[in-house]
N, CA, C and O atoms as a MOPAC input file, in Angstrom:
PM7 MOZYME 1SCF
protein

 N      0.84100 1    -1.18500 1     0.00000 1
 C      0.00000 1     0.00000 1     0.00000 1
 C      0.88500 1     1.24700 1     0.00000 1
 O      1.84700 1     1.34000 1     0.76300 1
 N      0.55200 1     2.18400 1    -0.85000 1
 C      1.32400 1     3.41400 1    -0.96100 1
 C      1.02900 1     4.34500 1     0.21500 1
 O     -0.12900 1     4.52500 1     0.59200 1
 N      2.07500 1     4.93400 1     0.79200 1
 C      1.90300 1     5.86600 1     1.88900 1
 C      1.26800 1     7.16300 1     1.39400 1
 O      1.61000 1     7.65600 1     0.31900 1
 N      0.36600 1     7.69800 1     2.16100 1
 C     -0.22300 1     8.98800 1     1.81900 1
 C      0.69700 1    10.09900 1     2.31700 1
 O      0.96400 1    10.21500 1     3.51300 1
 N      1.16800 1    10.89700 1     1.39300 1
 C      1.95100 1    12.07600 1     1.75900 1
 C      0.98500 1    13.11500 1     2.31000 1
 O     -0.20600 1    13.09400 1     1.99700 1
 N      1.50800 1    14.03500 1     3.14100 1
 C      0.67000 1    15.08000 1     3.72500 1
 C      1.32800 1    16.43600 1     3.55600 1
 O      2.55300 1    16.55500 1     3.56300 1
 N      0.49800 1    17.45400 1     3.40400 1
 C      0.96100 1    18.83700 1     3.41100 1
 C      1.08500 1    19.24600 1     4.86900 1
 O      0.25500 1    18.87400 1     5.69900 1
 N      2.13400 1    20.02000 1     5.18100 1
 C      2.32100 1    20.41400 1     6.57700 1
 C      3.06700 1    21.73600 1     6.72400 1
 O      3.74800 1    22.20200 1     5.81100 1
 N      2.91100 1    22.31500 1     7.90100 1
 C      3.74300 1    23.44100 1     8.32100 1
 C      4.77900 1    22.85100 1     9.27300 1
 O      4.44900 1    22.05400 1    10.15000 1
 N      6.03500 1    23.25300 1     9.08800 1
 C      7.09800 1    22.67700 1     9.90300 1
 C      8.18800 1    23.72100 1    10.14900 1
 O      8.18800 1    24.80400 1     9.56400 1
 N      9.10100 1    23.35900 1    11.02100 1
 C     10.28000 1    24.17600 1    11.33600 1
 C     11.51600 1    23.29300 1    11.18300 1
 O     11.41400 1    22.06700 1    11.13000 1
 N     12.67200 1    23.92700 1    11.11200 1
 C     13.91900 1    23.16200 1    11.14100 1
 C     14.01800 1    22.42100 1    12.46300 1
 O     13.36600 1    22.79100 1    13.43900 1
 N     14.82600 1    21.38500 1    12.49500 1
 C     15.10000 1    20.67100 1    13.73600 1
 C     15.87800 1    21.59500 1    14.68000 1
 O     16.43400 1    22.60400 1    14.24700 1
 N     15.91300 1    21.25200 1    15.94600 1
 C     16.59900 1    22.07700 1    16.94200 1
 C     18.07100 1    22.29900 1    16.61200 1
 O     18.64200 1    23.32300 1    16.98800 1
 N     18.69100 1    21.34500 1    15.91100 1
 C     20.09800 1    21.50300 1    15.54300 1
 C     20.27900 1    22.23800 1    14.21700 1
 O     21.40100 1    22.36100 1    13.72300 1
 N     19.16400 1    22.73600 1    13.62900 1
 C     19.23700 1    23.51200 1    12.39600 1
 C     19.16500 1    22.68600 1    11.12200 1
 O     19.26900 1    23.23300 1    10.02400 1
 N     18.99100 1    21.39000 1    11.25500 1
 C     18.91600 1    20.54500 1    10.06300 1
 C     17.48500 1    20.44700 1     9.54400 1
 O     16.51900 1    20.70800 1    10.26100 1
 N     17.38700 1    20.06400 1     8.28100 1
 C     16.08800 1    19.85600 1     7.64800 1
 C     15.49300 1    18.56300 1     8.20500 1
 O     16.18900 1    17.55000 1     8.28400 1
 N     14.21800 1    18.58300 1     8.59200 1
 C     13.61500 1    17.36400 1     9.13700 1
 C     13.65200 1    16.20900 1     8.13300 1
 O     13.49500 1    16.41200 1     6.92900 1
 N     13.85800 1    15.01200 1     8.64000 1
 C     13.99000 1    13.84300 1     7.77900 1
 C     12.65900 1    13.40300 1     7.17200 1
 O     12.65300 1    12.60400 1     6.23500 1
 N     11.54800 1    13.89700 1     7.67500 1
 C     10.25200 1    13.47800 1     7.14700 1
 C      9.86500 1    14.19900 1     5.85800 1
 O      8.85800 1    13.84900 1     5.24300 1
 N     10.63400 1    15.18600 1     5.44200 1
 C     10.27400 1    15.95100 1     4.24700 1
 C     10.48400 1    15.17400 1     2.96000 1
 O     11.43200 1    14.40100 1     2.83100 1
 N      9.59900 1    15.38800 1     2.02500 1
 C      9.68500 1    14.80700 1     0.68600 1
 C     10.44700 1    15.81400 1    -0.18300 1
 O      9.86800 1    16.77000 1    -0.69900 1
 N     11.74100 1    15.58400 1    -0.33300 1
 C     12.59500 1    16.56000 1    -1.00900 1
 C     13.07700 1    16.10400 1    -2.38200 1
 O     13.93600 1    16.75800 1    -2.97500 1
 N     12.54600 1    14.99900 1    -2.90000 1
 C     12.93000 1    14.65100 1    -4.26200 1
 C     12.19600 1    15.57700 1    -5.23400 1
 O     11.39400 1    16.40600 1    -4.80400 1
 N     12.45100 1    15.45000 1    -6.50300 1
 C     11.97900 1    16.41100 1    -7.50500 1
 C     10.47200 1    16.66000 1    -7.46500 1
 O     10.02500 1    17.76200 1    -7.78500 1
 N      9.69300 1    15.67000 1    -7.08300 1
 C      8.24200 1    15.83200 1    -7.05000 1
 C      7.74200 1    16.44500 1    -5.75000 1
 O      6.57600 1    16.82800 1    -5.66400 1
 N      8.58300 1    16.54600 1    -4.75400 1
 C      8.17500 1    17.00500 1    -3.43600 1
 C      8.18000 1    18.51300 1    -3.30200 1
 O      8.43200 1    19.25000 1    -4.25500 1
 N      7.89600 1    18.94200 1    -2.09800 1
 C      7.89200 1    20.36400 1    -1.74500 1
 C      8.47100 1    20.47000 1    -0.34100 1
 O      8.09700 1    19.70800 1     0.55000 1
 N      9.37500 1    21.40500 1    -0.14800 1
 C      9.91100 1    21.64900 1     1.17800 1
 C     10.50800 1    23.03500 1     1.25500 1
 O     11.16600 1    23.49000 1     0.31900 1
 N     10.28200 1    23.70200 1     2.36100 1
 C     10.88300 1    25.01100 1     2.58700 1
 C     10.28000 1    26.13100 1     1.77000 1
 O     10.98900 1    27.05800 1     1.37600 1
 N      8.98400 1    26.06600 1     1.50500 1
 C      8.32300 1    27.12300 1     0.74200 1
 C      7.37900 1    27.91300 1     1.64300 1
 O      6.98200 1    27.45600 1     2.71400 1
 N      7.03100 1    29.11700 1     1.17600 1
 C      6.08300 1    29.99800 1     1.87400 1
 C      6.53500 1    30.24800 1     3.31800 1
 O      5.78500 1    30.01100 1     4.26500 1
 N      7.74900 1    30.72200 1     3.46400 1
 C      8.40400 1    30.89000 1     4.76700 1
 C      7.85500 1    32.10400 1     5.50900 1
 O      7.72900 1    33.19600 1     4.95500 1
 N      7.53300 1    31.87500 1     6.78700 1
 C      7.02000 1    32.92900 1     7.65900 1
 C      7.89100 1    32.96900 1     8.91000 1
 O      8.08900 1    31.95000 1     9.57200 1
 N      8.41000 1    34.15300 1     9.22700 1
 C      9.22700 1    34.31100 1    10.42200 1
 C      8.38900 1    34.28400 1    11.68200 1
 O      7.24200 1    34.73200 1    11.69600 1
 N      8.98000 1    33.75400 1    12.73900 1
 C      8.34600 1    33.70000 1    14.05900 1
 C      9.34400 1    34.24500 1    15.07000 1
 O     10.14200 1    33.48600 1    15.61900 1
 N      9.30900 1    35.56300 1    15.32400 1
 C     10.29400 1    36.16700 1    16.22500 1
 C     10.18100 1    35.71000 1    17.67900 1
 O     11.07700 1    35.97800 1    18.47900 1
 N      9.09900 1    35.03000 1    18.02700 1
 C      8.95300 1    34.55900 1    19.40800 1
 C      9.66200 1    33.23500 1    19.66000 1
 O      9.70400 1    32.75900 1    20.79400 1
 N     10.21800 1    32.63900 1    18.61300 1
 C     10.91400 1    31.35600 1    18.74200 1
 C     12.37700 1    31.55500 1    18.36500 1
 O     12.67100 1    32.16700 1    17.33800 1
 N     13.30500 1    31.04200 1    19.18800 1
 C     14.72500 1    31.22500 1    18.88400 1
 C     15.16900 1    30.46500 1    17.63100 1
 O     14.59700 1    29.43500 1    17.27400 1
 N     16.18700 1    30.99100 1    16.98700 1
 C     16.81700 1    30.35900 1    15.84000 1
 C     17.43000 1    29.04300 1    16.29900 1
 O     17.92000 1    28.98100 1    17.42700 1
 N     17.42900 1    28.03200 1    15.52300 1
 C     17.09400 1    27.95600 1    14.11200 1
 C     15.64600 1    27.55400 1    13.83600 1
 O     15.30500 1    27.23500 1    12.69700 1
 N     14.79800 1    27.56300 1    14.85200 1
 C     13.40200 1    27.14100 1    14.66100 1
 C     12.46300 1    28.33300 1    14.50800 1
 O     11.26300 1    28.21600 1    14.75600 1
 N     13.00200 1    29.46800 1    14.10400 1
 C     12.22900 1    30.70600 1    14.05300 1
 C     11.53700 1    30.95900 1    12.71400 1
 O     11.03600 1    32.05800 1    12.47700 1
 N     11.50500 1    29.96900 1    11.85300 1
 C     10.82900 1    30.08600 1    10.55600 1
 C      9.84600 1    28.92700 1    10.40500 1
 O     10.18900 1    27.76900 1    10.64300 1
 N      8.62400 1    29.25800 1    10.00800 1
 C      7.61600 1    28.24700 1     9.71500 1
 C      7.56100 1    28.10400 1     8.20300 1
 O      7.43200 1    29.09700 1     7.48600 1
 N      7.65700 1    26.88100 1     7.72200 1
 C      7.67700 1    26.60900 1     6.28300 1
 C      6.59900 1    25.59000 1     5.94000 1
 O      6.08800 1    24.88500 1     6.81100 1
 N      6.26700 1    25.52700 1     4.66800 1
 C      5.30700 1    24.53800 1     4.17800 1
 C      6.07800 1    23.49100 1     3.39000 1
 O      7.01200 1    23.80900 1     2.65500 1
 N      5.67400 1    22.24400 1     3.55500 1
 C      6.29300 1    21.15200 1     2.81900 1
 C      5.37900 1    19.95000 1     2.77200 1
 O      4.28500 1    19.96000 1     3.33600 1
 N      5.83600 1    18.92100 1     2.09500 1
 C      5.11500 1    17.65500 1     1.97900 1
 C      5.91400 1    16.57900 1     2.69600 1
 O      7.13700 1    16.51100 1     2.57500 1
 N      5.20500 1    15.73600 1     3.44600 1
 C      5.86900 1    14.65800 1     4.18400 1
 C      6.23600 1    13.50000 1     3.28100 1
 O      5.55800 1    13.21800 1     2.29300 1
 N      7.32300 1    12.83600 1     3.63900 1
 C      7.75200 1    11.59900 1     2.97800 1
 C      7.44000 1    10.40000 1     3.86000 1
 O      7.27400 1     9.28700 1     3.36300 1
 N      7.35900 1    10.62400 1     5.16500 1
 C      7.09300 1     9.55000 1     6.12300 1
 C      5.92800 1     9.94900 1     7.02800 1
 O      5.50500 1    11.10500 1     7.04200 1
 N      5.42100 1     8.98000 1     7.77700 1
 C      4.32400 1     9.24600 1     8.70700 1
 C      4.80600 1     9.92100 1     9.99200 1
 O      4.01800 1    10.57400 1    10.67600 1
 N      6.07800 1     9.77200 1    10.32400 1
 C      6.62700 1    10.34700 1    11.55500 1
 C      6.99800 1    11.80300 1    11.29300 1
 O      8.09400 1    12.09000 1    10.81100 1
 N      6.07600 1    12.73300 1    11.61300 1
 C      6.30000 1    14.14400 1    11.29900 1
 C      6.64600 1    14.99600 1    12.51700 1
 O      6.62000 1    16.22500 1    12.44400 1
 N      6.96700 1    14.35300 1    13.62600 1
 C      7.40500 1    15.10400 1    14.79900 1
 C      6.39000 1    16.14800 1    15.23000 1
 O      5.20800 1    15.84400 1    15.39300 1
 N      6.85500 1    17.38900 1    15.41700 1
 C      5.96200 1    18.44800 1    15.88300 1
 C      5.39300 1    19.28600 1    14.73500 1
 O      4.86100 1    20.37300 1    14.96200 1
 N      5.50300 1    18.78400 1    13.51100 1
 C      4.93200 1    19.48800 1    12.36500 1
 C      3.41300 1    19.46800 1    12.45800 1
 O      2.82500 1    18.58000 1    13.07500 1
 N      2.78900 1    20.46700 1    11.83200 1
 C      1.33300 1    20.57700 1    11.83900 1
 C      0.79500 1    20.23400 1    10.45500 1
 O      1.10900 1    20.91400 1     9.47800 1
 N     -0.01000 1    19.18500 1    10.37000 1
 C     -0.59900 1    18.78200 1     9.09400 1
 C     -1.60600 1    19.83800 1     8.63300 1
 O     -2.33600 1    20.41100 1     9.44200 1
 N     -1.63100 1    20.08000 1     7.34200 1
 C     -2.63700 1    20.94100 1     6.71600 1
 C     -3.60000 1    19.97700 1     6.03100 1
 O     -3.24400 1    19.33600 1     5.04300 1
 N     -4.81300 1    19.87700 1     6.55400 1
 C     -5.72100 1    18.79300 1     6.18500 1
 C     -6.30700 1    18.90100 1     4.78300 1
 O     -6.49300 1    17.88700 1     4.11100 1
 N     -6.59800 1    20.11400 1     4.33500 1
 C     -7.29000 1    20.26000 1     3.05600 1
 C     -6.66400 1    21.36600 1     2.21700 1
 O     -5.93600 1    22.22300 1     2.72000 1
 N     -6.96800 1    21.32100 1     0.93000 1
 C     -6.51500 1    22.38100 1     0.03100 1
 C     -7.08500 1    23.72600 1     0.47400 1
 O     -6.40400 1    24.74800 1     0.39300 1
 N     -8.33000 1    23.72500 1     0.94100 1
 C     -8.95500 1    24.96500 1     1.43000 1
 C     -8.20000 1    25.51600 1     2.64000 1
 O     -8.05800 1    26.73000 1     2.78400 1
 N     -7.71600 1    24.62700 1     3.50700 1
 C     -6.93500 1    25.07500 1     4.67000 1
 C     -5.62200 1    25.72500 1     4.23400 1
 O     -5.20900 1    26.74100 1     4.79200 1
 N     -4.97000 1    25.12900 1     3.23200 1
 C     -3.72900 1    25.72200 1     2.72900 1
 C     -4.01400 1    27.08300 1     2.10800 1
 O     -3.27400 1    28.03600 1     2.34800 1
 N     -5.06500 1    27.18500 1     1.32100 1
 C     -5.42400 1    28.47200 1     0.71600 1
 C     -5.71200 1    29.51700 1     1.78400 1
 O     -5.26000 1    30.65500 1     1.66100 1
 N     -6.43900 1    29.16700 1     2.81200 1
 C     -6.73900 1    30.11600 1     3.89200 1
 C     -5.45600 1    30.58100 1     4.57700 1
 O     -5.29400 1    31.76800 1     4.86000 1
 N     -4.54300 1    29.64200 1     4.84300 1
 C     -3.27400 1    29.98700 1     5.48100 1
 C     -2.46300 1    30.92600 1     4.59800 1
 O     -1.98700 1    31.95900 1     5.06800 1
 N     -2.30200 1    30.57900 1     3.32500 1
 C     -1.49700 1    31.41600 1     2.43100 1
 C     -2.14400 1    32.77300 1     2.17600 1
 O     -1.44200 1    33.76800 1     1.99800 1
 N     -3.46500 1    32.82300 1     2.15600 1
 C     -4.16000 1    34.10100 1     1.99200 1
 C     -3.86900 1    35.01400 1     3.17600 1
 O     -3.69400 1    36.22100 1     3.01100 1
 N     -3.82000 1    34.43900 1     4.35300 1
 C     -3.54800 1    35.22700 1     5.56200 1
 C     -2.08100 1    35.64900 1     5.64500 1
 O     -1.78700 1    36.83900 1     5.76200 1
 N     -1.16300 1    34.68800 1     5.58600 1
 C      0.25200 1    35.01800 1     5.78000 1
 C      0.85100 1    35.74300 1     4.58900 1
 O      1.81100 1    36.49700 1     4.74600 1
 N      0.29900 1    35.52700 1     3.39900 1
 C      0.86700 1    36.11300 1     2.18600 1
 C      0.20700 1    37.39300 1     1.73400 1
 O      0.44700 1    37.85500 1     0.61800 1
 N     -0.62900 1    37.98100 1     2.59200 1
 C     -1.40400 1    39.15900 1     2.19100 1
 C     -0.53800 1    40.31100 1     1.68000 1
 O     -0.96600 1    41.05200 1     0.79500 1
 N      0.64200 1    40.47000 1     2.21000 1
 C      1.50000 1    41.58400 1     1.79100 1
 C      2.70400 1    41.13300 1     0.96000 1
 O      3.56300 1    41.95300 1     0.63500 1
 N      2.78000 1    39.85900 1     0.61600 1
 C      3.91800 1    39.33500 1    -0.12900 1
 C      3.90300 1    39.80000 1    -1.57900 1
 O      2.84700 1    40.03000 1    -2.16700 1
 N      5.08200 1    39.93000 1    -2.13100 1
 C      5.23100 1    40.18900 1    -3.56500 1
 C      6.26900 1    39.22400 1    -4.13100 1
 O      7.05800 1    38.62700 1    -3.39900 1
 N      6.24500 1    39.09100 1    -5.44600 1
 C      7.18000 1    38.22500 1    -6.16100 1
 C      7.84300 1    39.03100 1    -7.25900 1
 O      7.28700 1    40.03800 1    -7.69700 1
 N      9.01400 1    38.61600 1    -7.71800 1
 C      9.61300 1    39.29800 1    -8.86500 1
 C      8.66500 1    39.23000 1   -10.07000 1
 O      8.00400 1    38.21600 1   -10.29600 1
 N      8.61200 1    40.30200 1   -10.82100 1
 C      7.74800 1    40.36300 1   -12.00000 1
 C      8.41700 1    39.60400 1   -13.15200 1
 O      9.45800 1    40.03400 1   -13.64800 1
 N      7.82800 1    38.47900 1   -13.58300 1
 C      8.46400 1    37.70800 1   -14.65700 1
 C      8.51000 1    38.47100 1   -15.98700 1
 O      9.29300 1    38.12200 1   -16.87000 1
 N      7.69200 1    39.49200 1   -16.13400 1
 C      7.70600 1    40.28800 1   -17.36700 1
 C      8.88400 1    41.25800 1   -17.40300 1
 O      9.20600 1    41.81700 1   -18.45100 1
 N      9.53000 1    41.45600 1   -16.23700 1
 C     10.66200 1    42.37500 1   -16.14700 1
 C     11.83000 1    41.69000 1   -15.42100 1
 O     12.21600 1    42.12000 1   -14.33400 1
 N     12.38500 1    40.64700 1   -16.00300 1
 C     13.40100 1    39.86300 1   -15.29700 1
 C     14.68200 1    40.62700 1   -14.98400 1
 O     15.42600 1    40.21500 1   -14.09400 1
 N     14.96100 1    41.70100 1   -15.66700 1
 C     16.18300 1    42.47000 1   -15.41300 1
 C     15.96700 1    43.64500 1   -14.47000 1
 O     16.87600 1    44.44600 1   -14.25000 1
 N     14.76600 1    43.74800 1   -13.91500 1
 C     14.44900 1    44.84600 1   -13.00800 1
 C     14.12300 1    44.26300 1   -11.63200 1
 O     12.99300 1    43.83400 1   -11.40200 1
 N     15.09800 1    44.24000 1   -10.71000 1
 C     14.86100 1    43.64500 1    -9.39600 1
 C     13.83100 1    44.40700 1    -8.56300 1
 O     13.31800 1    43.88000 1    -7.57600 1
 N     13.53100 1    45.63900 1    -8.95600 1
 C     12.53700 1    46.43500 1    -8.22700 1
 C     11.10500 1    46.10800 1    -8.65400 1
 O     10.15900 1    46.42000 1    -7.93100 1
 N     10.94000 1    45.48300 1    -9.81700 1
 C      9.60600 1    45.20200 1   -10.34400 1
 C      9.03000 1    43.95200 1    -9.67200 1
 O      9.64400 1    42.88500 1    -9.68500 1
 N      7.84700 1    44.10500 1    -9.08800 1
 C      7.20300 1    42.98700 1    -8.40500 1
 C      5.73000 1    42.88500 1    -8.80500 1
 O      5.14000 1    43.81800 1    -9.35000 1
 N      5.17100 1    41.73200 1    -8.51700 1
 C      3.74100 1    41.49800 1    -8.66800 1
 C      3.22800 1    40.94600 1    -7.33800 1
 O      4.00700 1    40.39300 1    -6.56200 1
 N      1.94600 1    41.08500 1    -7.06700 1
 C      1.41000 1    40.53500 1    -5.81200 1
 C      1.49200 1    39.01100 1    -5.79000 1
 O      1.35300 1    38.35500 1    -6.82300 1
 N      1.71500 1    38.46500 1    -4.61500 1
 C      1.66700 1    37.02900 1    -4.38700 1
 C      0.24100 1    36.55600 1    -4.64500 1
 O     -0.71700 1    37.21200 1    -4.23600 1
 N      0.10100 1    35.42900 1    -5.31800 1
 C     -1.21900 1    34.87900 1    -5.64100 1
 C     -1.43000 1    33.60600 1    -4.82300 1
 O     -0.95800 1    32.53800 1    -5.21400 1
 N     -2.13700 1    33.70500 1    -3.68600 1
 C     -2.31400 1    32.53100 1    -2.83600 1
 C     -3.02100 1    31.37500 1    -3.54000 1
 O     -2.72600 1    30.21000 1    -3.27500 1
 N     -3.94500 1    31.69300 1    -4.42600 1
 C     -4.67500 1    30.64300 1    -5.13700 1
 C     -3.74300 1    29.85900 1    -6.06300 1
 O     -3.78300 1    28.62900 1    -6.08100 1
 N     -2.91900 1    30.55100 1    -6.82100 1
 C     -1.96700 1    29.88300 1    -7.71400 1
 C     -0.93900 1    29.08600 1    -6.90800 1
 O     -0.57300 1    27.97600 1    -7.29400 1
 N     -0.47400 1    29.64800 1    -5.79200 1
 C      0.49900 1    28.94700 1    -4.95200 1
 C     -0.11000 1    27.67800 1    -4.36100 1
 O      0.54600 1    26.63900 1    -4.30000 1
 N     -1.36000 1    27.76600 1    -3.93000 1
 C     -2.05700 1    26.60100 1    -3.38200 1
 C     -2.22700 1    25.53300 1    -4.44800 1
 O     -1.97800 1    24.35300 1    -4.20100 1
 N     -2.65700 1    25.95300 1    -5.64500 1
 C     -2.83000 1    24.99200 1    -6.74000 1
 C     -1.52400 1    24.27600 1    -7.05600 1
 O     -1.51700 1    23.06600 1    -7.28000 1
 N     -0.41900 1    25.01800 1    -7.07400 1
 C      0.89300 1    24.43200 1    -7.36700 1
 C      1.28000 1    23.40100 1    -6.30000 1
 O      1.62000 1    22.26300 1    -6.62300 1
 N      1.22400 1    23.81000 1    -5.02600 1
 C      1.65800 1    22.91900 1    -3.94600 1
 C      0.72600 1    21.72000 1    -3.81300 1
 O      1.19100 1    20.58700 1    -3.68300 1
 N     -0.57800 1    21.95400 1    -3.84400 1
 C     -1.52100 1    20.84500 1    -3.66100 1
 C     -1.49200 1    19.91200 1    -4.86800 1
 O     -1.70300 1    18.70800 1    -4.72500 1
 N     -1.23600 1    20.45000 1    -6.03500 1
 C     -1.09500 1    19.61200 1    -7.22200 1
 C      0.05500 1    18.63100 1    -7.07900 1
 O     -0.04900 1    17.48100 1    -7.50600 1
 N      1.13700 1    19.07300 1    -6.48900 1
 C      2.28100 1    18.18200 1    -6.25800 1
 C      1.90900 1    17.10200 1    -5.24000 1
 O      2.28700 1    15.94000 1    -5.39000 1
 N      1.16800 1    17.49500 1    -4.20800 1
 C      0.70400 1    16.52100 1    -3.21700 1
 C     -0.20300 1    15.48300 1    -3.87200 1
 O     -0.02800 1    14.28300 1    -3.66300 1
 N     -1.16400 1    15.93800 1    -4.65800 1
 C     -2.06400 1    15.00700 1    -5.34000 1
 C     -1.29300 1    14.05100 1    -6.24400 1
 O     -1.60300 1    12.86100 1    -6.29700 1
 N     -0.29500 1    14.56200 1    -6.95200 1
 C      0.49500 1    13.71800 1    -7.84900 1
 C      1.25900 1    12.64400 1    -7.06100 1
 O      1.34700 1    11.49700 1    -7.49700 1
 N      1.79900 1    13.01400 1    -5.92200 1
 C      2.52000 1    12.03900 1    -5.09400 1
 C      1.58800 1    10.97300 1    -4.54200 1
 O      1.98100 1     9.81800 1    -4.38300 1
 N      0.36100 1    11.35900 1    -4.25300 1
 C     -0.59400 1    10.42800 1    -3.67000 1
 C     -1.39600 1     9.64600 1    -4.71100 1
 O     -2.22000 1     8.80500 1    -4.35100 1
 N     -1.16600 1     9.91200 1    -5.98400 1
 C     -1.91400 1     9.22300 1    -7.05600 1
 C     -1.50800 1     7.76300 1    -7.15700 1
 O     -2.03100 1     7.03300 1    -7.99900 1

């Protein structure tokens, strides 16, 4: 039986290493949509989104549904911008972050892994 991968919010391990439960091969996702948490000491002061490779996810928080991921990214990404792909030589040119497109991209990878 194929293991079901899960979308999750996670932090680095206490020693600063990437958690072993992450799915980091080409089809996976890890270390995206980073949000700082100044109330937590480094190296665990960043919350990231990724996909699990194993069932043992430690203190990571599973994101149960695509709607939950969209709600999270809509909230945390409200003021985010991205480089404008139409102006690749202008580092000042940005476009607004699109939580819906980001959710579709990440959840699509999860669905593909679980197919």
